[in-house]
N, C-alpha and C positions, 0 to 999 in steps of 0.2 A: 416275965414274958418278953421275948424279943420279937418285934414285929418287923415286917419287910416292906420296903417301898422302893419304887423307881422314881427318881426326881430328875428334873432337868437342871441346867446350870444356874437358873434363878431360884432353885430349891422348890419349884412347883411340883407337887406330887402328881405323877402321871398314872401310877398304878400302885395298889397296895394289896397285901395279903397277910392273913393271920400267920404269925410266926411259930415259935416253939418255946417251950419252957427251958429255962436255964438249968443245967444239970451238972453234977460233980464230974461226970465223964467229959463234958465239954471243957470245964475248968482244967482238968488234968491232961488235956492234949499236949503232946510234946511239941513245943514251938519249933524245934529243928525239923520235924517231920510235917507239921501242919502250921506253917507260919501265918497263913491268912486266917484260918479258923481260930488259931490260938490268940489272935489279936482281938477277937470279939470280947466285949465286956458287958455284963448285965446292966450296968448303970450308965453307960455311955453309948452314943451313936457311933457306928463304924461305917465308913463309906468306901466302896470299891468302885474304881473307875473302869473304863472300857478295857484297858490293858491288864488290869488285875483280875477281872472276872474269869478269864480262862484258867488262871492259876487256882482260883477259888473252886471252880468246877472240877479241876483235876484232884483237888484235895477231897471233895465230896465223894469222888469215885473210890478213893482209898480209905475212906472213913470206916472205922469199925461199926458194926451193926448196933443200933440203939442209941448212938451218941446224939444224933439228930433224927427225929422220927421221919419215916419215909414220906409221909404227906407233906411235911415241911421241906424236905429235899426236892420234891416235885415243884413246889411253889418257888423255891430258890432258883431252880433251873428255868422255870417259866419267866421269872422276872429278869434273870440274867440274860436270857435271849432277847428281851426287850432292850436291855442296855447295849448288847452287841449289835442290834439292828438299827440303832439310831446314833446320832452324834450328840455329844455333850449330855449324856445320860449317865446316871450313877445309881448303883444298888446300895441302898441304905439298910442296915440292920439297926433298928431303933430300940435301945435299952430303956429300962424304966427310969 
């Protein structure tokens, strides 16, 4: 399971959301087409800063159906908006 969090620069959790299950489709993403999403790892935390979030959102728009469930995409967009609206905020994808 990959959970989602927004943290500030001191790593304090500002918001969290239930994420999504790790799937073979996510593992198989072409890193030349989806470099941000292809960087996710089931066993590590991945952090996106304010400048990277728009790139991540662009990849979500192009993502084939079913790779990340729609409800999880809604949560990613919601938390990404929080990152974009504040300073020194980060979107964390927390692996197991």
